[in-house]
N, C-alpha and C positions, 0 to 999 in steps of 0.2 A: 575320015575323022577317025583318029586312032582312040585307042580306049582311054589313056591317061588324057587327051586332050579333051575329050567328052566329059570325062569324070570333074576336070578342072572348070570346064564349061557350068556344069551341074552345080560346083562347088559356090561359084562366083554369083550365080542366079540365086542361091539360098542365102550367101552373105547380101547381095542386093535387097533382096525382100526382108531380111531382119533389118539391116539400114533404112529402108522405109518405114516400116512399123516403129522403129525406135523415135525417129523424128516427129511421126503422126502422134505417138504418146507423149513426146514433149510439147507438142503444139495442142494439146490437149483434145486431139479428135479420135483418139482412142484409150483404151484405159491399160496399163502394164502388165495386166493378168494375160493381156494377147501375146505376149513373149515368155511367159513363164514357163513353158515347156523347154524353152531353149536354155533358160539362163541357170546360172547356180542360184542358190537361196542366198548368198549374199549379193549379188549382182541383182538379183530382183528387188530385193530390199533397197539397194542404191536406186535404182530405177525408178521405183514408187514412189520412194521417198524425194527424188528430182521431180516426179511427176506432179506431186503435191505442192511442191516449193513454187514451181511454174505456175500451175493453176491460182494459187494465192497472190502471186505477184500479179497476175492480171486481173484478179478479182479487186486488188487494191487500187489499181489503176483504172478501173471498170473499163476494161478490154474484155472483148469476146475470146473466146478459143479460136486458135488459127485458124483462118479461113483461106491462107496462102497455101497454096496446093506444092508441095515438095514433090519432084520426080527424081528418080535416080540417073544420074548421068553415067556415072561409071562405076564399077566394082572391081577392086583388083587384091590379090592375095600375095603374100610375100613368103619366100622360103623360109623355114624356120625349123625346130627339131622335129621329129617324130611326135605324131600325134597333138600336134598343136598347127592351130592355124592362126595366122595375123594378117588382118585385112582393113583396107579403108575403104568406105564409100562415099561419094562424092553427090550431094543431092543438090538440086539446082531449084530456085522459083524464080519468078519474074523480078523480085527485087534484092535475091541475096544466094550466094553459095555457102553451104555448110559440108564440111569433112567429117565423116563419125570415124573412128578408129574403134578396131574391136578384137579380142583374142577368144579363141576359141580350143577349148582342149577336152580331149577324149576321156571322159570319166565313166567309167564302170560300160563301157562299150558304146557309149552315146555321146556325141558332142553337145557340149554346152559353153556356153558363152561366159567366160570368167572374168572380162573386163569389157565395158563399151562405154564410150564418152564423144560429146562434140569437140573437136580440135580446131 
């Protein structure tokens, strides 16, 4: 395996892990602080707000936090300008499939998620 292929494989692994944690956060199984080191401040606030809204909606309906396990099916990165990574992570459960879109930018020599959402 050449150096570029190995690097791309490692990037996809990290992207897949970020997607897994994100879907667990929205399902109420993890707190948004578990992604904080990877998110920009603005993105963290969006994820934390979304987490809160999802928890409130479940509480209003009398539902428990997500007990459905989502597993990463695929993670793909796409060509983009230097110091940017755009990716899609597909996660599956026994009942549904979700796609997570994310964009990472290199900020002060560290990769940060500047956008993440379920599409």
